[in-house]
N, C-alpha and C positions, 0 to 999 in steps of 0.2 A: 346371604343365604348360608345356613350351616346345616350339616348333616351329622347325625349321631347314629352310628351303626350298631345293630344288635345282631346276634347270630341265631338263626332259626334252626332247630333240630326237631323236626316233626316226628321222627321215629323213636325218640327217647321219651321216657317217662318224666325226666327232669324238666323243669320249666325252662323257657328260653333264657339265655344268658347273653351278656355283652360279648361280642365276638373276641375282643382283645383281652378279656379278663384272664384267660389262661394261655395267652400267646407270649407272655413275657413282656417286660417293660422296655427292653432295649430296642432302639430304632434299627431296623435292618440296614445293612451297608449300602445297598443300592439307593434307597430312599434318602439316606443321609448324604451321599455323594451328590445326588441331583439337587437337593435342597441347598447344600453349601455352595455348589457351583453357580446355581441360579441366583441366589442372593448375592454372592460375591461379584458376579458379572453385573448385576443391577447396580450395586454400589460403585463399582469401578466405572461403569458407563456414566454415572452421575458426576463423579470426580473428574472425568475427562471431557465433560461437556458434549456427551453423545458420540464420542469417537468410535466406541464399540458398535453402536447402532449403525453408524455409517458404514462400518466394515461388515456387519453381520446381518442386518435386516434383509428380509426377503422381498425382492421385486421381480417382476417378469423380465424387465430390461437386464438386470444383473444376471439372471439365470441364462438368458439368451447370449450373454457375453461369457458364458461358461464359468461363472462364479458359483459353482454348484455347492460349495461348502455352506452357502447361506441356507440351504435346506436343513442344515443341522444347527447352525449358529443362531438362527432366528428364535429357536426354542428357549434360549437362555436370556433373551432380551425382553423387556417389558416397558409398557408405556406409562407406568405410574405406580404409586404405592398400592392403590386398590387392585390394579390389574395383577400384580405379582402376589399380593396377599391371598386373594381368593384362589388363584391357580395353585399356589403352594399349599394352602390350607386343605383344599380338596385332595390334592396329590398326596399329602402326608396322611390324611385320614384313610383314604382307600388304598394307597400304595403300601402302607404298612401291612395291611391284611393280604394283599395280592402277592407281594414279594415273598411272604412266608409260605404261600401256597405253591408258587412257581419256582422259587429259588432265584438267587440274585441274577444269574446270567440270563435266564429266560425273561425275567422281569425287565431288565435293562434293554434287552434286544427288542422286546415288544414296545417298550416306551419310545425308543428312538425310531423304530419302524413306523409307529403311529404318527410321530411328529413329522417324519419325512413324507409319508403318504399324504398327511394333511397339508403340508407345504405344496406338494404336487397338485392337489385338488385346488388349492387357493390360486396357484399360478394359472391353472386351466380356466378357472372361473373368471379371473381378471382378463385373460385373453378374450374370452367370449364377450365379456362386458365391454371391452375396448372396441371390438368390431361391431357389436350390436348397438351400442349407445354412445360411443364417442367419449370425450373427456367429461370429467365431473367438475362442477363448480365448487370452489372452496373460497374461504376468506382471502386467500392470497392469489386468487385467480384460478383459471382452469388447470386441471392436472389429469394426465392420462392414467387410465387404469393400469397401464404397463409400469407406471412409476410409483404406484401406491405401495408403501412398505408394509409388510406384515411382520409382527413380532409377538412373542408370547409362547408359553408352553401349553396353551389351551388344547391344541390338537393332540399332543401326547397325553395330556390329562384326560381328554375324552376317550382315548384308547384305554386308559387305565379304568375309567368308570365303566365303559361298556364291556371291557374284558372281564372285570369283576362280576358284573351282572350276568354275563353269559356263563361264567363258571359257578356262580352262586345265585341263581335266579330268585330264590325265595328268601335271601337275606333281607333283613328289615332295616331300613333307614328311618330315622326320625327327622323329617324335613322341618326346618325351622325349630328343631328341638322338641316338637310336640305332635307332628303329623306323621303317623306311620305309613310307610309305602314300601312295597317290595322292590328290590333292586331291578328286577326285569322291567317293571312298569316305569320306574324312574328313568332308566336308560332309554326305553321306547319313547316316552314323552319328550325327552331331551332331543333324540334324533329326529323326531317328527317336527318339532319346533324349528330346529336348525335347518332342516330340509325345506320347510315352508319359507323361511327367510331367503334361501337360495332361489327358489322358484319365483318368489315375489320380486327379487332383485333382477332376475333375468327378464321378467315380463315388463318391468317399469323403468329399469335403469337406476333405481334408488338404492342407496347403501347407507348403513348406519354405523360405519366405521368398525364393524366387528367381522372377523374372518370366519363367517359361518361355514364356508366351503371347507376350510381347514378342519373345523370341528367335525364335520361329517366324515371327511377322509380319515381322521384319526379314530373316530368311533367305529367305522367299518373295519379298520385294521384290527382293532381290539376284538371285535366279534369274530372275524375270520380266523384270527390267530388262536383264539380259544376253542373254536369249533374244529379246525383242521390243521392250523400251522404247527402247533407244538407236537402234534402226533406225527406229522411228516418229519419234523426235525428229530424226534425220538426214533422213528423208524430208520432214518439215515444213520443215526449213531449206532443203533443195534446192528444194522447191516455192516458197518465198518468194523465193529467189534467181532462180529461173526467171521468176517474175512481174516481177521487177525488171529483168532484162536480156534477157528474151525467149527464154532457153535452156531446155533440158529437164533438164539435169543439169550437174554440174560439168565433165563432159567435153564437148568441142565436138562439134557435129554431124559425123557421119562417123566417130566413134570408137566405133561400136557394139560392135565386137569387144573393145575395151579395157573397155568397160562390162560386157560379159558375163563377161570374165575376172575383173574386179574382184568382181563378184557371186559368182562361183564360189569365189574365195579367201576372201571374207567368210563364205560358208556353211561352208567347210572349217574356218575358225577356230572357228566356233560348234560344229561337230560334234566336232572333235578337239583344239582348242586351238592357240595360236600356235606352240607347239613342233613342230607337225606340218608347218609350212611348209618347203618346200625353199628352197635359196639363190636359185633363179630366181624363186620366188614372192615372196620378201622383196624382191628387187631391183625386181620389178614394182610392189610397193606403194610403195617409195621413189620410183619414177618417177611414179606417179600422184599421190603427195603433192606432188611438184614441180609437176605440171600444175595441181593445185588452188591452190597458192600463187601461181603465175604469173597465174592468171585472177582470183583474188580478193584 
């Protein structure tokens, strides 16, 4: 499956344009680092006959033995060429856009948080499956759900997908290169399908060797982060700066109208996406960014 993103600007007279057409051709640093690390770990794991997978794959048993680093390391491991290709292709495609909107630090924070929460969801799911349905039969014999390893960046990538759709709900993807679909509907369908797999597994004990619970956990993190998480982080940073310099926000006293307009625009972005902004609103954000840099 391939997605081709376009950028929807319903308030402009200009026709829709491809989102990345005016975003520059350079890959942002966060996306580049994740791609290089993930591909590098995949190759190294192959050259070492799976030694890195034995050290870093996520299982309930290992987490119960306090090997909590596996909640991070499992993201860099993959089960085959197809697994890593599709994860990294989707990550590159959407991550390029999202990192440019969030900035590298916030983007990477959300990426790892989504992967970690996805891992927690997968651990919880396997615990429930273990106690409700017992071991699963494999070609090599029965294996406990507590010992089934999870690998892959899918949970983190799900966070990127749902996060992007939350921030840009009306952005258009061309599914399979020809079927247009808004980001919000793509993310919703994805989450519904993944949740359905979880419910079916809990009811029947059947599993298809895909970490659906991890996908749902990562997607939920992406949604929550875009709705509330980054605002909380920004408020904490503003509060810290206010304590340092005696100010109340990054705008100087007397700029209350500007602060109110800024809050209104940020709310609009969260409701309708960046593409809903008018030219005047975009210019206002650029002006406020200049004030922020001048002060700090």
